[in-house]
C-alpha positions as CSV (number, residue, x, y, z in Angstrom):
1,X,-14.3,-26.7,6.0
2,X,-17.9,-25.8,6.6
3,X,-17.4,-22.5,4.6
4,X,-15.5,-24.2,1.8
5,X,-12.4,-22.0,2.5
6,X,-9.1,-23.8,2.0
7,X,-5.8,-23.1,4.0
8,X,-2.8,-22.2,1.9
9,X,0.4,-24.2,2.4
10,X,2.2,-21.0,3.5
11,X,-0.1,-20.8,6.6
12,X,1.3,-24.1,7.8
13,X,4.9,-23.2,7.0
14,X,4.8,-19.9,8.9
15,X,3.2,-21.7,11.8
16,X,6.0,-24.2,11.9
17,X,8.5,-21.4,11.8
18,X,7.0,-19.8,14.8
19,X,6.4,-23.1,16.7
20,X,9.6,-25.0,16.0
21,X,12.2,-22.5,14.8
22,X,11.1,-19.5,17.0
23,X,11.7,-17.4,13.9
24,X,8.7,-15.1,14.3
25,X,6.9,-13.5,17.3
26,X,3.5,-13.6,15.5
27,X,1.8,-14.3,12.2
28,X,-1.4,-12.6,11.0
29,X,-3.6,-14.5,8.6
30,X,-6.5,-13.2,6.4
31,X,-8.9,-14.4,3.7
32,X,-7.8,-14.0,0.2
33,X,-9.5,-11.3,-1.9
34,X,-11.7,-13.9,-3.6
35,X,-12.5,-15.4,-0.1
36,X,-11.6,-18.9,-1.2
37,X,-8.4,-19.4,0.9
38,X,-6.8,-18.4,4.2
39,X,-3.4,-16.8,3.5
40,X,-0.5,-15.2,5.4
41,X,-0.8,-11.5,5.7
42,X,2.4,-10.9,7.8
43,X,4.9,-12.8,9.8
44,X,6.8,-10.5,12.2
45,X,10.4,-11.0,13.3
46,X,11.0,-12.5,16.7
47,X,11.9,-9.1,18.2
48,X,8.5,-7.6,17.3
49,X,6.4,-6.2,20.2
50,X,2.9,-6.8,21.3
51,X,2.0,-3.2,20.4
52,X,3.2,-3.9,16.8
53,X,1.0,-6.9,16.7
54,X,-2.1,-5.0,17.9
55,X,-1.5,-2.3,15.2
56,X,-1.9,-5.0,12.6
57,X,-5.4,-5.9,13.7
58,X,-7.7,-3.7,11.5
59,X,-10.5,-1.7,13.1
60,X,-13.2,-2.9,10.8
61,X,-12.1,-6.2,9.4
62,X,-11.4,-9.7,10.7
63,X,-8.2,-11.6,11.0
64,X,-6.7,-14.8,12.5
65,X,-3.4,-14.6,14.3
66,X,-0.9,-16.8,16.2
67,X,1.2,-15.0,18.9
68,X,4.1,-16.6,20.6
69,X,3.5,-15.3,24.2
70,X,6.6,-15.3,26.3
71,X,6.3,-14.7,30.0
72,X,8.1,-15.4,33.3
73,X,6.7,-17.4,36.2
74,X,6.4,-15.4,39.4
75,X,7.6,-18.3,41.5
76,X,11.0,-18.2,39.9
77,X,10.2,-21.1,37.6
78,X,11.7,-19.3,34.6
79,X,10.4,-18.3,31.2
80,X,7.6,-19.9,29.4
81,X,6.3,-19.7,25.8
82,X,2.8,-20.5,24.7
83,X,1.3,-20.2,21.3
84,X,-2.0,-18.3,21.3
85,X,-4.5,-18.4,18.5
86,X,-6.5,-15.2,18.1
87,X,-9.7,-14.8,16.1
88,X,-10.2,-11.0,15.6
89,X,-13.7,-10.2,14.5
90,X,-14.4,-6.6,15.8
91,X,-18.0,-5.5,16.3
92,X,-17.5,-2.9,13.5
93,X,-16.7,-5.5,10.9
94,X,-19.4,-6.3,8.3
95,X,-21.7,-9.2,9.4
96,X,-21.0,-11.3,6.4
97,X,-17.2,-11.1,7.0
98,X,-17.7,-12.1,10.7
99,X,-19.8,-15.0,9.6
100,X,-17.3,-16.2,7.0
101,X,-14.4,-15.9,9.5
102,X,-16.4,-17.8,12.2
103,X,-17.4,-20.6,9.8
104,X,-13.8,-20.9,8.4
105,X,-12.1,-20.9,11.8
106,X,-12.1,-24.7,12.1
107,X,-10.3,-25.1,8.7
108,X,-7.2,-23.1,10.0
109,X,-7.4,-24.3,13.6
110,X,-7.2,-27.9,12.6
111,X,-4.0,-27.2,10.7
112,X,-2.3,-25.4,13.6
113,X,-1.4,-28.3,15.9
114,X,0.3,-27.1,19.2
115,X,-1.8,-24.1,20.1
116,X,-2.0,-23.6,23.9
117,X,-4.8,-21.0,24.0
118,X,-7.5,-19.6,21.8
119,X,-9.0,-16.1,22.1
120,X,-12.0,-14.8,20.2
121,X,-11.9,-11.1,20.4
122,X,-14.5,-8.5,19.3
123,X,-12.9,-5.4,20.7
124,X,-9.5,-4.0,21.8
125,X,-10.0,-4.8,25.5
126,X,-10.2,-8.5,24.7
127,X,-6.7,-8.5,23.1
128,X,-5.0,-6.2,25.7
129,X,-1.7,-7.7,26.7
130,X,-2.7,-8.3,30.4
131,X,-5.9,-10.1,29.4
132,X,-4.2,-12.3,26.9
133,X,-1.4,-13.1,29.4
134,X,-4.0,-14.1,32.0
135,X,-5.7,-16.5,29.5
136,X,-2.4,-18.0,28.3
137,X,-1.0,-18.5,31.9
138,X,-4.1,-20.1,33.4
139,X,-2.4,-23.5,33.4
140,X,0.6,-22.2,35.3
141,X,1.5,-19.6,37.9
142,X,2.6,-16.2,36.6
């Protein structure tokens, strides 16, 4: 916790719900208003789309997110699910916000055991579905 920011218990509970219970498609996290804690902003139902996820990433503010990426292997190997941790710090965000999110990332990341892939995104291109899918599926054949 280099930044001194704590992780709220709800962050771990919602992560477990997405990881073990497959209850949610994604969870978006943010810093509390007093910037002392990482909290849950939204946990979307399992039938939520990737476009809905993208619409929750603000144009000029930072967020953390976990997305349960589901994809099919091209070789007929069936469906796969991988959890992707996304650090959203757009170029248009205020520099102090970006620095706070960067320095607080380890606090949340250490609590989220079982992440397959991590993406640090600064613009919309870096979180496009095809780009994220390519990163998530590097270990297997899609």
